N, C-alpha and C positions, 0 to 999 in steps of 0.2 A: 383826552382832557382838553387839548387845544381846539379840536374840532367841535366838541359840545359847547365850549365857551362861545365860539364864533356863531354857531347856530342859535344859541339862546340870546345873542345880542346882535342878530343880523340887522335889526332895524336901527340900531345905534351905530353899527360899523358896516355899512354897505361894502361888499367885497370889491366891487369895481372901483369905488372911491379909494378904498384902502390900498389896492394895488397901484393905483395911479400916484398916490402920495408917496408910497415906498419905492416906486420905480421898478416894479417887478410885474411879470406876466401873471395872468390869472392861473394858468396851468402850473407855473412855478410856485405860486402861493399855495395851491392845494397839495402839491407834492411835498412842500415843507410841512403843511398842516397834518398830513397823514403819515409822515415819516416816523419810524420807531427810533427811540433814543439809542445812541451808540453804547457799546459795552464800556467805553471809557467814561461816558456820562453816567451810566448806571453805577459803576464802581465809585466814582466821585461822590455820588449821592449817598451810597452806603457808608463811605468813610466819613462824610460830613455828619451823617446821622449818629454814628458811634462816637465821633469826636464831640458832638454836642452833648450826648449822654454823659460821657466821662467828665466833661467840663463842669456840668451842674452836679454830678454825683460827688465831686470833690469840693463842692461849695465854691466853685470858681477860683480855687487856690492853685491849680496847676498851670504851668506854662507849657510851651510846645515840647520841651525835652521829655517831660514825664508823660504827656499825652501821647507823644509818638511811641514811647515804650509800651503803653497800654494798648495802642492799636496794633503794634507788632505782636503782642501776646494773643491777639484775636486773629492773626494771620494776614493783616493788611501790610503789604510791603510798600510803605511810604516813607518819605524822608522828613526830617525835622523842618526843613525849609518849606516843603509842601504844606505841612500842618500849620506852620506860621501863616502862610498865605490863605489857607482855608479859614483860619480863625479870624483874619481880617475881613474876609468875605462875609462871614457869619456874624461879625460884630462881637466876637467873644474876646474879652480882655481879662486876663487874670488879675488877682488882687494886687494893686499897686498903691502905695501910700507914702507918706513922708518918711524921711530917714529915721531909723530907730536911734534914740539917744540913750546912751549908757547911763544908768543911775548908779552912783556909788554909795555904799553904806558908810556909816561914821567910823573912821579909823583913828579918831583922836581920843584915845583911851590909854589906860595904863596896864591893860592886860598883856600877858606874854604873847609874843608872836611866833608862830611856827615857821620853820625854814621853808623856802620854796622848793620842795622836793620834786614837784611835777616839772617845773622849769620849762613850760611850753612843749612838753613831750606828750602830745595829744593822741597817743596810741596805747592800746592795751592788747594783751594776748588772749583774754577770755573775759566773760561777764563777771561782774562783781570783783574786779581787780582794782579799778579806779572809779571813784565817784566824784563829780564836781558839783558844787552847791553855790546858790546865789539867791538874792531877793530882788524882786521888781514890784512896781506898783501898777494897779489896774484902776483907771479912772471911771467913776460912776457919778451920776447926778446926786446920789445920796452921800457922796464922799468917797475917799480912796479906800481900796482894799490892797493888801500886800500879799504877794505870792512868793512863798519859799519853795524852791525846787531842788531836787537832786537828780542828776543825769548820769547814767552809766556810760563811760567813755568808749566801751567796746561796742555795745548795741545801740547807743544813742537813745535808749529808753528812759523815760522819766520814771524812776523807781520809787520816788516819794515826793509828795507835795502837800502843802497846807495853805489855806487862805485865812487871813485874819484882818482885823480892823487896825491893828498896830504892828509896827515892825519890832517885835520883841524876841527875846531868847526863847520863850515858850513856843513861838511860831516856828522857828527853825528846828527846835527840838522835836516838835510834832512831826515835821517832815522826815527827820532822821529816824524817829521811832517807827513811822509807817514803812519806810524803806527797809529797815532792818527786819521788821516782822514779815514783810512780803518776800524778801530775797534770802534771808538767813545766810549772809556771806561768811566765808571762812576768815580766820584771823589774818591780820596783816593788810586788809584793804586800805588803799590810800585815799584819804578824804581831802579834797582840795577846795578851798574857798578864798574869798578876799579877806582883808583884815578887819572886817566889820566887827563891832563890839559884840554882836550876837554870837558870832562864831568863835570869838576869842574869849568869851565869858567862861568863868570857872565851871558853871553847870554844863556847858556844852563840851568843854574839854574833858570833864569827868565822864560824860556819856560816851565820848569817843574811846576813852580808856576802858570803860566797861565793855564796849563792843570789840575791844582789841584792834582798833583802827589807828592808822598812822595819820597825823595831821600835817597838811601842807597848806601854805598860804601864799597868795600873790604878793609881788612887790608893791609898795605903797603907790596908789594912784595909777597902776598899770593894768588896764582892763584886758590887754592882750594875754596876760597870764591866765585868764579864765575865759578864753575866747569861745570854747565850745558851749559853755553855759550861757554866755552872752548871745551866741548864735541862736540858741533855742528861744530865749526871751524875745529876740528880734523877730523870729518867725511867728511867735504867739501874737506879738503886737501887730505885725503886718497882715497876718492872715485872719485875725479875729478882732482884736481890741480896736485898732484904728478904723476899721470899717463897720463897727457896731456901736450904737449908743445904748449904754446900759442905764436904764431908768432907775433900777433898784439894785441893791447889792445881791439880793437873792437871784435876780436875773443873771448877774455877772457870774455868780458861783456856779449856776447850772451850765452856763455857756463854757466856762473854764473846764468844768468836769467833762463835758462832752468833747471838747477840743483835745484835752490830754488823753483821757482814757479810751474814748471811742474813735477819735480820728488820728491823732499824732502817734500814739503807741501801736495801734492795731490796724490802721488803714493807710496812713501817709507813707508812700514809698520814698526811699532815700537813694540818690545816685551813689553816694559813698558806701552804701550797703548792698550794692548790686541790684538796686531797685526792689529791695525788700523792705518790709516794715520792721521797726525795732523788735517787735514780738516774734516775727518770722525769723529774723536773723538770730535771735537768741535760741529759738527752738532748733534751728539748723545746727548750731554749735553743739547742743546737747545730744542731738541725733548722731552726729559724727563721733562724739565721745563714747557712745554706747556700741559702736560698730567694732 
């Protein structure tokens, strides 16, 4: 490639003049020109090719730790530091955005408040043992949309979600109904949320009783009591919402669906899950149960 380029542009780059400018001999120049790339250079090119593929395959959402893991799966023995350096060379920069701001729901109401049973114990022994719930908003040029989500604390899967034009009890009820129909959990599941009027409402409390779920609520104004749910909404905002301009609500709905159902639940690997996706982690649990 180097040789053909020089031959095709000999009139523009006379070899004698080029060697004089570079301070090298003519024989040394042709030796460099015809030299084969080293095995190290070839390996670097292969790694950079696969690195670029994975970076764009995840829609530029992964940083060097996850990209290093994917390269290891393909047999490339490289370090996270090397991957970071290669990303700089290639101009690959993962999604970065402004800090996620926690939005709190209205807790100024007279509905009964459930005790904080979860108490920041963000662990579970199996799927469908603890679900955490919350609401956030999605900015669109046509106006806001509100997203109600339910996350399984063991698998980190979003088991139910609904989008709506208003932050209503019906919105969170819809997400709960979808999650229950999808997972059919056993009695006694712990449902944790903040003190928002939607979750404390009579209709929602009755639905939890119908499903034989136990209610738990965060302390007033303490977002850390629901940190796992806040973490998911933070990811959603940083990896999708903050780097996308939604012109219409329909566009936003389609993008949210693709992010949750196609990317987050089924494709996005999590370090806390041994670099598996939520769906893979859940399937692994049930496979072990059948052995």
